[in-house]
N, C-alpha and C positions, 0 to 999 in steps of 0.2 A: 181759179187755179189752185191746185193742191198737190202736195207731195204724195206720191203713191208708193214709193219704195226708196231705200237707201242701201247701196251695196258698198262693201269695203274689202280691200285686199292689202297685203303687205308685199312690197317689191324690194329685192336687194339692189343696192347701188354701190356694192363693195368695190374697193380699189386698193392697190398697194401704196398709194400716195399718202403723204403725211404733211401736216404743218408743224408748227413749233409745239403744239399742245397735244394733238390727237392724230391717230391714223384712221383710215377709212376702210379698213379691211372687213369690218362687219356692219357697215352702215346700211340701214334700211329706210324705206319711206312708206307712209300710208297713202293709199289712193282711194278716193270715194267717188261714187256716181249717185247723184240725186235725180230720181225719176219723177216726172210730173204728168198730170193729165192734160196739159196744154199741147195742142198739136200745131206744129209749124212744118210746112213743106211735106205734109202727109205723114209725119212721124211725131211721137210725143217728145217734148223737149227734155233733154237730159243734160245736167251740168256736172262738170268734173273738177276735182280738187286733189292736191297732194301737198305734202310738207317739203319745205326747202331742205337742202343738204345741211349737215352739221347737227341735226337732231334726229333721233331714231323714230321709227314708226310708233304711233301712239294708239294702237288698237284697243288696249284696255279702256282707256279714257273714252274713245269713240263709242265703243259698244256698251259700256256700262252707264255712261252719263249723257253724252251729247247727242248721239243719234236717237236714243229713246225719247229725249225731250222734244226733238223736232217731230218725231212720228206721233207722239202723244198729244202735242199741242192741237187745240181746236183750229181747223184750217182757216177760219175767218180771222183768227188772231195773227196770222202770218202774212196777210195780204194788205195792200194799200187800197185807196178809194177806187182805183181802177180795176181791182180784182187780181192784180199780179203779185207774186211773192215779193215781199219787201225784205231785203237782207238785214236791215236794221231791226225789224220786228222779229225775224228769225234769230238774230243774234241775242236779243233780249230773252227769247224763249230758252236758248241754249244756256245762258248764264243765270237762269233762275235758280235760286237756292245755292249759289256760289258765294263764298265769303270774299271780301276784298283782300288784295295783297297775296303774297306767296304764290306767284303765278305758276312756278314749276313748268310742267309740260302741258298743262291744260290750254295755255295760249296757243300751242301748236295744234292741238286737237280742234279747237274752235276755228283756228285759221284754215285748216284743211276744209272744213265744211263751209266756212265763209267763202272760200274761193269758188267752190262748186255752186253756191247760191248766187254769186255774182255772174257766173257763167250762165246759169239759168235765167237770171233777170235780163242780161243783155240779149240772149237768144230770144227771149219772150218779146222783146221790143224790136228784134230784127236789126240790132246795131252791134258793131264791135264794142268791146268794153271801153276802149279808150275814147270812142266817140260819145258813148253814154256819159262817161265821167266829165268830159269836156263840156258837154251840153249842160250838165247839172251845175258846173262851176261857172257858167256863163262865158266860156272860152270858145268863141265861134271859129276864128281862123287858126286851126291847129293842123300842123303837118304831122302825118302818121309815121314819124321816125324819131329816133332818139340817139344821142351819143352813148356809145358802149365801150367798155374796155375789156381786154382779155385777162381773166384771172387765172394764173398758172404759177409756174415756178415753184411747184411743190418739191419737197424732199422725197427722193425715190431711191430705193436700194441700187447702188452702182451708178447713179446719175452724177456725171461730172460737169464741169463748167462748159465744156464743148457741147454736151447734150443740152444744157440749159440755153446756150446761145442758139442752137438749132431749133429748140422749141419756140423761142421768141421770133426767130426768122419766119417760122411757120405761121405764127399769129399775124405778123406783118403781111405775109402773103395772102392771108385771108381777108385783109382789109382793115385790120385794127391799127390805129395809130398809137394808142396807149396800152400798156400792159402792166400787170402787177405780179410781183414775186413774193415768196415767203422769206421771212427772216426770223431769227431767234431759235432755229433748230440746229444751228452751228455756231461756233465761236464768232465773235465780232469780226475778227480779221478775215475769216473765211467768207462771212456774209458780205463784207466790203468788196472782196474779190469778185463775188458773184454779181454784186450791183455794178461794179465797174465794167465787167464783161458784158452785161446787158446794155449798159449805156453806150457801148461801142456800136450797138445795133440800132437802138432807138434814138441815139444822138443827143437828145435833150432831156434834162431831168423832168420836165413837164410831161414827158411821155412814159414815165416810170413811177409807179407807186410800190410801196413795200408794206407788208402785213405781218405783225408779230403775233397775232391771235391771242392777245392778252397774256403773253408769257412772262413779261418782265416784272421785276421789282422796280421800285422808283429809281434806285441807283442804276440799275441796268438800263432802264428807259432813258435816264439822263445820259449815260455813256453812249448809247446808240444815237440819241438826239444830237449830241455834240459832233459825232462822226458823220451823221447824215446831212447836217445843215448845209455844208458847202455844195452838195449836189443839187439843191433846190428841187427836190422831187415833187411829183404831183401831190402825194400825201404820204404821211407816216401813220399807218393804220393800227389801231387797237394795241398800243404798246403796253397798256396796263389792264388789270381786271376791269371789266366794264362798269362795275359798281363803285370803283374807287374815284369818286368825283373830285375829292381834294387832290389826289395824285394827278389827275388830268389838269386841274387848275394850275398846279405847280409846274407841270411840264409845259403848259402853254405859255407860262411866263419865261421859260428858258429857251423854247424852240420857236423860232419865228415863222418858218414855212408851215404849210397846212398840216393839220392833224385830221384823222378820220376815226370815227367810232360809232357804235350804236347797234351793230347787228345782233348783239346779245342782250339788248334791252327789249322787253316784250310787252310794254304797255305805254299808253300816253303818260301815265303818272311817272313811270321810270324815265321816260324821255324828258319830261318836265324837270325832274330832279337833275338830270344831266345839264340841261340848259341853265337852270338856276345856279348850280353849284360846281359845274365842271370847268368853268373858265374858258369855254370855247368861244371862238371869235367868228361872228356871223359874216364877216367880210371874206373869210378864206377857208374855214374848216368845213368838213364834210360829214353829214349825218347818214348812217347806213341802215336805218331801221328796216327790217324785212317784214312786209305785210303778211306774208304767209306764215311766219313764225310768231307774230305778235297779235293774235286775236283777229287777224284778217283785215280787210279793207275798211270795215265799219270802224274799227279802232284806229286804223291808220288815218282816216279822215279827221278824227278827233286830234290826232297827233299833229297833222299839218295845220289845223286851225290853231292849236296851241303855239306852234312855232311862229306862225304869222303874228300872233298876239304878242310874242316876245321879240319881235323885230327880225325874225329869220325869214328869208325868202325860200319858197319851195325849191328853188334852183340849187340850194345847198344840199338837197337830199339826193343821194345816189344809192338806191336800195341794194342790199345784199341779196343773193340768191340765184341770179342768172337765169330766171325763168320768165315765161311769157306773161304771167300774172303781173309781176312787178313791172315788166316792160310796158304793158297797157296802162298801168297806173302812172308810170313816169311820163308817158305822152299825155294822158288825159288830164293830169294835174299840173303839168308844166314843171316836172322835176328836172334835176340837172343831168340825168342819164340813168344808166342801169349797168349792173355787173353782167358779165358773160362768161360762160365756161365752155369754150370750144373743145369738144371731145371728152369732157369730164362730167361725171355724175349722170351718165346716160341712163335712161332716155329723157330725164327731166330737165337737165341743163340744155341751154341752147334755144333757138327760136325757130320760126317757120322755115321749111326747107327751101322755099323759093324766094326768100328775102335775105340775100347775102349782105354782109357788112361791106360798105363802101366808104372809104375815107373816114373811118371811125364811126359811121352812122348806120343804123339798121332800120329798115322800114317794116311796119306791121302789115300782116295780111288784112284784106278788107272782108273779113268773115264775121258773122254774128257771134257774139260771145268772146271768149278769151283767145280762141283760134288754135286750140290744141289739135284740131283735126288736120291742120296744115303741116304738122310735124309727123312724118310717117312712123318713125320709131316709137314715138310716144303714143300715137293712135293705135298701134298694135297692142299696147298694154290696155288702153282705155276702151277700145271698141267692144271687146267681149262683155264689158260691164254695162254697155248700153242696150244689150239685147234683152 
């Protein structure tokens, strides 16, 4: 089995929405298709990948470094003993001649290709990715479904509390039990009004998480923590800069309910620093590393192994991104669930069309690979790249 071609495009996912730190008016995503000479069901196997929202397209890195390294690698160096492409060996080829540290956006570029490589590998074996991962981890009895929450509540021009409540009612009508809204883009008093308005609909703090997107200083994070504690929310997400490990440790001493962070840490080593120095509590806090942004699944597997060595259960991981790649990983590795973006970041957010959310759970399609072909809007973007 060998790679015969790699195609890439840039797709806009622009939106007028904003969180406490950025707006998404010019957001883009990279999409790749890796073609191979292996034939399944009368067609060559093609794998697809893209980067999660929150980071822009990385076409320069893809075209100048990582795609050429894959194409220039001797084919026999990319396959396992069975002759199938091994994502770990391909990952090593992509990272050849890269210095450690200073991840920048290269973790995103490698993650885009890594996603496509795992799609290739699962299709080559004729298995859904979640099943492939579960088999490799020795997890035999696995249900192909995961807990998901609806990430929304963005700041939007002219959006008032009534509109926020209507948005949350819509998510509940779609089958989500838990929702997440943004904080930090308005004064504390206004954010508290928004939280209380949403709690009237979801009823319990366990059904509501809030996300500050790293906006606060330590004093601001403390002020919000003191105000949020009585609500007993599902979690208080990314209150501080993701690399402020000491700040997280101080906040964890002050705030008893769950904290969540990690979506902007892009390597196992950064994740390890968080675990070592961030003061997080493995009995309640939530880790949100996004495999698509952090060098892909090959690196994410190292991260999960590191967490287990430090006494953390994979069930404390709920990946950022709201995409089918992370959803497969969540099921295959036994994670705590996955983010979801109903109607946002189209066409990459959301899951298969015929797998609705029911009672807060979503089922994966039984298709080989990641299952992108089961999402019509996404397949419209990817299908021309497969020809």
